[in-house]
C-alpha positions as a Python dict, from the first residue, in 0.01 Angstrom:
ca = {
    (1, 'X'): (0, 0, 0),
    (2, 'X'): (289, 220, 71),
    (3, 'X'): (407, 162, -283),
    (4, 'X'): (74, 259, -427),
    (5, 'X'): (78, 581, -234),
    (6, 'X'): (426, 658, -368),
    (7, 'X'): (320, 575, -722),
    (8, 'X'): (8, 791, -691),
    (9, 'X'): (215, 1073, -542),
    (10, 'X'): (467, 1044, -825),
    (11, 'X'): (189, 1048, -1084),
    (12, 'X'): (30, 1351, -912),
    (13, 'X'): (369, 1523, -905),
    (14, 'X'): (420, 1452, -1275),
    (15, 'X'): (68, 1576, -1352),
    (16, 'X'): (131, 1889, -1144),
    (17, 'X'): (462, 1944, -1324),
    (18, 'X'): (290, 1893, -1660),
    (19, 'X'): (14, 2139, -1568),
    (20, 'X'): (276, 2385, -1441),
    (21, 'X'): (475, 2341, -1764),
    (22, 'X'): (167, 2396, -1980),
    (23, 'X'): (75, 2704, -1777),
    (24, 'X'): (425, 2840, -1815),
    (25, 'X'): (433, 2762, -2185),
    (26, 'X'): (86, 2876, -2292),
    (27, 'X'): (-103, 3079, -2035),
    (28, 'X'): (163, 3288, -1862),
    (29, 'X'): (320, 3432, -2182),
    (30, 'X'): (-24, 3532, -2307),
    (31, 'X'): (-106, 3673, -1964),
    (32, 'X'): (212, 3879, -1950),
    (33, 'X'): (168, 3983, -2313),
    (34, 'X'): (-184, 4108, -2235),
    (35, 'X'): (-53, 4280, -1921),
    (36, 'X'): (211, 4451, -2137),
    (37, 'X'): (-54, 4564, -2383),
    (38, 'X'): (-264, 4702, -2099),
    (39, 'X'): (37, 4885, -1956),
    (40, 'X'): (118, 5028, -2300),
    (41, 'X'): (-246, 5128, -2343),
    (42, 'X'): (-242, 5299, -2004),
    (43, 'X'): (74, 5487, -2103),
    (44, 'X'): (-85, 5581, -2438),
    (45, 'X'): (-397, 5698, -2260),
    (46, 'X'): (-186, 5903, -2019),
    (47, 'X'): (0, 6060, -2313),
    (48, 'X'): (-324, 6133, -2499),
    (49, 'X'): (-480, 6272, -2182),
    (50, 'X'): (-178, 6499, -2129),
    (51, 'X'): (-210, 6624, -2487),
    (52, 'X'): (-585, 6681, -2449),
    (53, 'X'): (-529, 6869, -2123),
    (54, 'X'): (-259, 7078, -2289),
    (55, 'X'): (-496, 7169, -2573),
    (56, 'X'): (-770, 7251, -2321),
    (57, 'X'): (-531, 7472, -2125),
    (58, 'X'): (-417, 7653, -2440),
    (59, 'X'): (-776, 7696, -2553),
    (60, 'X'): (-880, 7829, -2212),
    (61, 'X'): (-587, 8071, -2214),
    (62, 'X'): (-676, 8193, -2563),
    (63, 'X'): (-1042, 8222, -2465),
    (64, 'X'): (-952, 8433, -2160),
    (65, 'X'): (-729, 8653, -2375),
    (66, 'X'): (-1012, 8695, -2626),
    (67, 'X'): (-1259, 8778, -2345),
    (68, 'X'): (-1013, 9033, -2209),
    (69, 'X'): (-972, 9191, -2553),
    (70, 'X'): (-1350, 9201, -2597),
    (71, 'X'): (-1391, 9362, -2254),
    (72, 'X'): (-1132, 9625, -2344),
    (73, 'X'): (-1303, 9687, -2676),
    (74, 'X'): (-1637, 9724, -2496),
    (75, 'X'): (-1485, 9971, -2249),
    (76, 'X'): (-1333, 10171, -2537),
    (77, 'X'): (-1669, 10164, -2713),
    (78, 'X'): (-1850, 10284, -2399),
    (79, 'X'): (-1594, 10560, -2346),
    (80, 'X'): (-1623, 10663, -2709),
    (81, 'X'): (-2002, 10673, -2683),
    (82, 'X'): (-1971, 10894, -2375),
    (83, 'X'): (-1735, 11127, -2563),
    (84, 'X'): (-1972, 11147, -2860),
    (85, 'X'): (-2264, 11211, -2621),
    (86, 'X'): (-2060, 11490, -2461),
    (87, 'X'): (-1989, 11641, -2805),
    (88, 'X'): (-2361, 11626, -2886),
    (89, 'X'): (-2441, 11798, -2557),
    (90, 'X'): (-2182, 12063, -2641),
    (91, 'X'): (-2346, 12122, -2979),
    (92, 'X'): (-2682, 12169, -2802),
    (93, 'X'): (-2545, 12438, -2569),
    (94, 'X'): (-2626, 12793, -2674),
    (95, 'X'): (-2345, 12977, -2855),
    (96, 'X'): (-2083, 13157, -2645),
    (97, 'X'): (-2281, 13481, -2661),
    (98, 'X'): (-2602, 13287, -2581),
    (99, 'X'): (-2756, 13229, -2245),
    (100, 'X'): (-2641, 12886, -2124),
    (101, 'X'): (-2743, 12846, -1763),
    (102, 'X'): (-2486, 12786, -1493),
    (103, 'X'): (-2654, 12451, -1421),
    (104, 'X'): (-2618, 12344, -1786),
    (105, 'X'): (-2253, 12445, -1794),
    (106, 'X'): (-2179, 12287, -1456),
    (107, 'X'): (-2342, 11958, -1559),
    (108, 'X'): (-2154, 11959, -1888),
    (109, 'X'): (-1826, 12041, -1712),
    (110, 'X'): (-1875, 11764, -1451),
    (111, 'X'): (-1939, 11504, -1720),
    (112, 'X'): (-1635, 11628, -1912),
    (113, 'X'): (-1413, 11609, -1603),
    (114, 'X'): (-1530, 11251, -1538),
    (115, 'X'): (-1402, 11147, -1880),
    (116, 'X'): (-1068, 11330, -1871),
    (117, 'X'): (-871, 11053, -1691),
    (118, 'X'): (-978, 10795, -1949),
    (119, 'X'): (-956, 10989, -2275),
    (120, 'X'): (-640, 10944, -2486),
    (121, 'X'): (-427, 11258, -2504),
    (122, 'X'): (-480, 11339, -2872),
    (123, 'X'): (-860, 11324, -2831),
    (124, 'X'): (-842, 11523, -2507),
    (125, 'X'): (-646, 11798, -2686),
    (126, 'X'): (-899, 11804, -2968),
    (127, 'X'): (-1187, 11822, -2719),
    (128, 'X'): (-1014, 12101, -2526),
    (129, 'X'): (-981, 12298, -2851),
    (130, 'X'): (-1339, 12221, -2945),
    (131, 'X'): (-1484, 12319, -2606),
    (132, 'X'): (-1261, 12622, -2542),
    (133, 'X'): (-1362, 12976, -2615),
    (134, 'X'): (-1255, 13085, -2959),
    (135, 'X'): (-912, 13239, -2989),
    (136, 'X'): (-837, 13431, -3305),
    (137, 'X'): (-510, 13247, -3379),
    (138, 'X'): (-627, 12893, -3297),
    (139, 'X'): (-873, 12717, -3522),
    (140, 'X'): (-1125, 12489, -3358),
    (141, 'X'): (-1129, 12132, -3486),
    (142, 'X'): (-1431, 12018, -3676),
    (143, 'X'): (-1668, 11814, -3459),
    (144, 'X'): (-1672, 11537, -3719),
    (145, 'X'): (-1291, 11513, -3717),
    (146, 'X'): (-1299, 11471, -3338),
    (147, 'X'): (-1556, 11193, -3378),
    (148, 'X'): (-1329, 11026, -3635),
    (149, 'X'): (-1044, 11049, -3381),
    (150, 'X'): (-1266, 10873, -3129),
    (151, 'X'): (-1344, 10610, -3393),
    (152, 'X'): (-971, 10553, -3447),
    (153, 'X'): (-928, 10488, -3076),
    (154, 'X'): (-1205, 10226, -3081),
    (155, 'X'): (-1067, 10052, -3389),
    (156, 'X'): (-697, 10089, -3299),
    (157, 'X'): (-629, 10309, -3604),
    (158, 'X'): (-782, 10045, -3833),
    (159, 'X'): (-1069, 10256, -3960),
    (160, 'X'): (-955, 10308, -4316),
    (161, 'X'): (-953, 10644, -4488),
    (162, 'X'): (-1290, 10757, -4350),
    (163, 'X'): (-1275, 11130, -4276),
    (164, 'X'): (-1491, 11378, -4090),
    (165, 'X'): (-1617, 11518, -4421),
    (166, 'X'): (-1756, 11175, -4506),
    (167, 'X'): (-2006, 11195, -4218),
    (168, 'X'): (-2357, 11290, -4329),
    (169, 'X'): (-2507, 11615, -4202),
    (170, 'X'): (-2868, 11566, -4105),
    (171, 'X'): (-2938, 11934, -4039),
    (172, 'X'): (-3113, 12047, -4354),
    (173, 'X'): (-3128, 11686, -4473),
    (174, 'X'): (-3509, 11688, -4467),
    (175, 'X'): (-3516, 11988, -4703),
    (176, 'X'): (-3292, 11803, -4948),
    (177, 'X'): (-3514, 11494, -4929),
    (178, 'X'): (-3823, 11705, -5009),
    (179, 'X'): (-3659, 11827, -5330),
    (180, 'X'): (-3605, 11476, -5458),
}
């Protein structure tokens, strides 16, 4: 009986060795090959993810820069609209020898002073000339030319060859339309 136990144990050992050999030969290489593929895939995914995140970061940075540029453009546009409104208010004031009230002049002056810190120097000089009392040796700028200067500020000097004389005058425009 002892012999049979040894024979059975030897057979079981040989079967175990055969199973171990077959595992080592067939299953384990495929297992490690698949593990290698998975590791490579994980590395590829990490690389792709890094690239995607880099693109997202660049896009977000560009988007923020664009938003900032648009906000600056909007602020320039608002400032320009305030300057044009101020010019229109100036045109509505009575002439120098007229009877503008102190309240009208004070209100106009306050609004003008509020804009002074934000107005570019060349436009500020033109407005000062436009709003100042006439001096015989200094010619006042044309209102339309000042508006074109404001337009240049909004468009960063990219406004083409449009000039003050190109702006339509609407005073008397109705009379011209009636003749047609």
